[in-house]
ZAMARGU-4260 file (C-alpha; in steps of 0.2 Angstrom, whole numbers, plus 5000, padded with zeros to 4 digits):
<rodrens>
0) 5107/4995/5005 | 5093/5004/5013 | 5090/5023/5014 | 5101/5035/5023 | 5095/5051/5031
5) 5107/5066/5030 | 5105/5081/5042 | 5114/5097/5035 | 5107/5109/5048 | 5112/5120/5055
10) 5127/5121/5043 | 5117/5121/5027 | 5099/5125/5025 | 5094/5121/5007 | 5081/5131/4997
15) 5070/5122/4985 | 5081/5129/4971 | 5097/5122/4979 | 5089/5106/4982 | 5083/5104/4964
20) 5101/5108/4958 | 5108/5096/4971 | 5097/5082/4963 | 5102/5088/4945 | 5121/5087/4948
25) 5120/5070/4957 | 5108/5061/4945 | 5114/5044/4951 | 5107/5047/4968 | 5089/5047/4973
30) 5085/5061/4985 | 5069/5066/4994 | 5068/5081/5006 | 5059/5079/5023 | 5049/5093/5030
35) 5062/5095/5044 | 5075/5099/5031 | 5084/5082/5032 | 5088/5073/5016 | 5084/5055/5012
40) 5096/5046/5001 | 5090/5030/4993 | 5099/5018/4981 | 5094/5016/4963 | 5082/5002/4958
45) 5088/4986/4950 | 5084/4979/4933 | 5068/4969/4938 | 5061/4983/4948 | 5064/4995/4934
50) 5055/4983/4921 | 5040/4982/4933 | 5040/5001/4935 | 5041/5003/4915 | 5026/4991/4914
55) 5016/5001/4926 | 5020/5017/4917 | 5016/5009/4900 | 4998/5004/4907 | 4995/5021/4914
60) 5001/5030/4899 | 4990/5019/4887 | 4975/5023/4898 | 4979/5042/4899 | 4979/5044/4880
65) 4964/5056/4882 | 4975/5067/4892 | 4964/5070/4907 | 4980/5072/4917 | 4999/5070/4917
70) 5008/5054/4921 | 5025/5055/4929 | 5039/5043/4932 | 5050/5046/4948 | 5046/5065/4948
75) 5049/5075/4964 | 5034/5085/4970 | 5035/5099/4983 | 5020/5094/4995 | 5011/5107/5005
80) 5020/5102/5021 | 5037/5107/5012 | 5043/5089/5009 | 5049/5084/4992 | 5043/5067/4988
85) 5045/5056/4972 | 5035/5040/4969 | 5039/5027/4956 | 5023/5033/4946 | 5012/5048/4949
90) 4998/5056/4940 | 4991/5074/4941 | 4974/5081/4935 | 4977/5092/4919 | 4969/5108/4927
95) 4981/5107/4942 | 4996/5105/4930 | 4990/5119/4919 | 4989/5131/4934 | 5008/5130/4937
100) 5020/5142/4929 | 5032/5135/4916 | 5046/5137/4929 | 5036/5127/4941 | 5033/5113/4928
105) 5052/5112/4924 | 5057/5109/4942 | 5049/5100/4956 | 5031/5105/4954 | 5024/5113/4970
110) 5008/5102/4971 | 5003/5085/4978 | 4999/5072/4964 | 4982/5065/4964 | 4988/5047/4962
115) 5004/5039/4967 | 5012/5022/4966 | 5027/5015/4975 | 5034/4998/4972 | 5044/4990/4986
120) 5059/4981/4980 | 5071/4971/4991 | 5081/4987/4995 | 5066/4997/5002 | 5060/4999/5020
125) 5041/4994/5021 | 5038/5006/5036 | 5047/5021/5027 | 5036/5018/5012 | 5020/5017/5023
130) 5025/5033/5031 | 5027/5041/5014 | 5010/5035/5008 | 5002/5042/5024 | 5011/5059/5021
135) 5004/5059/5003 | 4987/5056/5010 | 4989/5070/5023 | 4994/5081/5009 | 4979/5078/4998
140) 4983/5063/4987 | 4967/5055/4981 | 4973/5037/4979 | 4990/5029/4983 | 4995/5011/4980
145) 5009/5004/4989 | 5014/4987/4981 | 5026/4975/4989 | 5034/4965/4976 | 5040/4951/4988
150) 5024/4947/4997 | 5012/4953/4983 | 5003/4963/4995 | 4995/4980/4990 | 4990/4994/5002
155) 4978/5007/4995 | 4978/5024/5003 | 4963/5036/5001 | 4958/5052/5011 | 4948/5049/5027
160) 4948/5030/5025 | 4956/5016/5033 | 4970/5008/5023 | 4964/4994/5012 | 4975/4979/5011
165) 4974/4966/4996 | 4984/4950/4995 | 4990/4945/4977 | 4976/4954/4967 | 4976/4951/4948
170) 4971/4969/4945 | 4969/4986/4953 | 4956/4999/4949 | 4959/5018/4947 | 4941/5020/4954
175) 4932/5037/4950 | 4948/5047/4949 | 4956/5037/4935 | 4940/5031/4928 | 4942/5016/4917
180) 4960/5013/4922 | 4963/4995/4927 | 4981/4990/4931 | 4985/4972/4926 | 4997/4965/4939
185) 5003/4950/4929 | 5017/4961/4922 | 5021/4967/4940 | 5021/4951/4949 | 5031/4940/4937
</rodrens>
């Protein structure tokens, strides 16, 4: 199954709060909210993809022990363009997180993450994920990694730069943003 776009307008126009509640009561459905108000419904990930995401989160968490930022798993963020997007893994600098109210932190934070990672499994559309990464970049993400599990291709998205494409890399660097973070892809490719 691939993603499904659902247009509720003009019958229903969801507020951010209503969209958050919809996601909470339908916890077995992955939702994203497009800037035009349509909803994107995506299937849950399978076991192998989940293991790979857990490995990625573990590596990021081990690096992030100095708490320079906050690491997230599948968290929705309200981007400046009004979309609500959730990547498999994301990271936000601590000062940006601390600038949010407690209520904003408890729901979908209204901020673009500084770093995002999406793993493409066999149920994901590559073009949709590329479009999502471009949207993140347009909304001020500093680094985005789009990792294709089938082809072992990685696309790196950065502001005002061409997309960098790597084939079967052994590691990825967090560069200056995630200084010292090196993702070992052995646990992702297996």
